[in-house]
N, C-alpha and C positions, 0 to 999 in steps of 0.2 A: 679361279681368281676373279673377283670383283672388279668393276672398272676404279672403283675407289682404292683397292689394293694395288692396282697397277700404278695408279697416280702416287700413291705413298711410297712405292718402290722406286720410281723416277725421282721422287723428292730426295730420297736417300742415295741414290746412285747417280743420277743425271738430271740435277733440278732445272739446268738450263732448257734441257729438252720438254721439262714440264711446261714451261713458259710458252715455247713453240707450240706445244699440242694446244694450249688454251688461247692462241692469238686471235681466233673468231670471238671468244668471249670477251676479250680485251676490246675489241673493235665495236662489238655490240653495246658494251657497257659505255664506252666513249661516245658512240654516236647518240645514246639517249642524253647524255649531257649536253651535247650540241643541240639536240632537238629543244632541249629545255630553255636555250639561250645563254647558257653559262659559257659557252664558247663558240666563235664562229665557225660556220662549216669549213672555211678555209684552214681552220686550225687544227682539224681533226687528226691529220698526220702527226703533228706535233705533240698532241695530246697523247696518242698512241705511242710515240716514241717515249715521251717522259714517263708514262705509266710503265713501260718495258724497263727503261733504266731504274727506276725506283724498285721494281720487282727483283731485278738483279741484286741490287744492294741489300734487299730485305730477305733473300733467300736463307742466309745463315740463321737469321731470326726465326723464319717460318720452320725450318728443320729442327729447331731447338723447343719452339713453343707448341707447334700442332700436337694436339693430344688425342684427335681421333673422335671428338664428341660430335663433330659435324662432318659431313663430306669435305674432303680436300678442295674441291671444286667449289663449294660453297665458301669455304675459308678464304680461299683465293678471291672470289667475287668481292667479298667484303673489303679486302685490302685494296682492290682495284678501285672501288667505289671511294674509299677514303682517301685514296692517292688523288683521284680526280678532285674531290671536293677541297684538299690541300693545295692543289695546283691552282684551283680557281681562286682561292682566298689569297693565295701568295702573289697572283697576278692581277689582284682587282684594280690596280691602276693601269694595267697595260693591255687586258685582254679585251677585244671588242665582242660585243654579244650581237645575235641577230634575233629576230623574232619569228615566228612561226609563218607570218604573212607580212613580207615587207611593204604590203599596200597600207598597212598601218601607219607607217612611217612617211611614205611617199604621198599620201594624199588622206591623212586621218580626219579631214573635215568631209571627205566624200563618204564616209562610213556612218551608218546610223548607231545609236546608242546600243542597239540590240545586236548589231554586228561586231561592235568593239567589245561588248561583254562575252560574245561567243567565242571570239579570238582569246580573251583572256581566259575564259574557262577552259579552253583546249590546251593553253599554255599551263595552266593550273594542273590539268591533268597528267601531262607529261612529267611536270615537276614531281608531283606526288608518286609517281611510278619510280622515280630515282631512289626513293627510300627503301625499295625492295621488300626485305622481310619485315620492315617496321611498318610498311603501309598500312595494314589493318590497324594497328595501335593509333598510328597518326590519325587516320580518318576518325576512328572512334573519339580520340581525344579533341580533335577539331569540332565534332558535334557536340561535345559536351561544353566546350569552351563558347560556341556560337549559339548554345541553347537550341539545337536542331535535335528534334525527336529521333530517339534511338530506335532501331528496328531490330528484329530477331537476327536477321543475316548480319548485322553489325556484329554481335556477339558471336555468333556461330563462326564467322570469318576469323575473329580474333581467338577465340578459344572454342574449337570445335568439341572439346571433351566437356563443355560446360554442363553441369547438371540442371535439371528443371528447376529446382530450389534457387539455385544462383541466378539461372537466366531470370527468374522472376524478381530476384533482389537488383539485378541490373536495370530490368525494364520498368520495375515499380514507379519510381519518381520520374524517369525519363520518356516515357513512352508518349507522353503528350507535351502540354505547355509547363516549362519550369522555369519561364523568364525571372521568377521571383527568388529563386534559389541563388545564393551567393557563391562565388568560387569556393569558400571553405566548405560549404554543406555539400557541394558536388563533388570535391576530392575526397572529403572525409568519407562519403558514400560508396565510391567506386574503388578506393585504393586497396581497403582490405581485400576485396574480392579479386582485384588484380594480382596483389601479391599472392594469393593462395595458388593461382594458375601459372604465375611467372616463377614461382618458388623464390620469391623475393620478399624483402622487409622494408621496403621504401615507405617513406612518410608521404602524407598528402601533399605537403609541401614540395617535396622532390617531384611527384608527378605534375605539379602546378608549374614548376620551373622548366621541367623538360618540355612541357606543352608549349610554353611561351617562347623557349628557345627556337622549337621547330618553327613557330609562326615567324618568328623575326628572320629565320634562314629562307624561308619560302618568300617573304617579302622582299629580302635582298635580293633573290633571283629574279622575281617577277619583274622589279624595276630595272634590272640590267645594268651593266656596267660599261661605258658611263651610263648613269640613270637615265632612262627614256620615258619612264612613267612615274607616278606618284602614289603607288599602292600604299595603303596602311592597313590597320586591323578592320576598320570599317569597310573598306571596298574589298578586303579578303573576305569579309563575311558574305558579301554578295555572291563571290565566286563560289564558296563553300555551298551556300544555300541553293544556287544554280546547279551545282555538281550534283546535288542529292535529289533536286525537284523531281525527276523522272521516277525515282525510287519512292520518293514520299508519295507520288500520287497513286502507286500501286499498293500501298498499306491499306 
């Protein structure tokens, strides 16, 4: 019996014990959201408790809807992340956020522009990790949105099974400078290939809207609650370019 088989058996016979088994995973995910600044460190226990309470209420639905197409552990991690996001949005007016380094707030004038950017990039990377399985797709779409050159590893991370022909179709227009391409041209080019490997039939406009919604979500988290910064798409572009700069230098 595999570990997943044991989990499925617990889901069927003793679902509460399944939650106990994955308490470490709940805490790890909650800590990532704290590190991103969405919750204060002092709120960690409350976040974990809220996640557990939500999981308990969702157990009947999990028993009914889980179909085995993914590991139950992966399925549960997705639920935990969604609960954290909903908790954050529900408490937007009440939850205090912290930054990765409090010196940003205690003496912002004492930091150089480079130090401020470094702090912000570190924060951006923590936030990106929160998207878990969507991270490669999100990074790829962020590159497209901000016209950052696409590299082979971007495609391989997103679609390991990508053929050489499709790899060329991905890289062709986007390997170098494509500043003159508009959003319509970009999404019309990549959407059919992405649909092929994701087994979907999304429109180019759907991919555009998905990318924009994720960008707004990232900016919202970066700014904190209550807002302590004033990030927008232009300043996010700086973070994205800085994040990828070490990789671009190696190309």
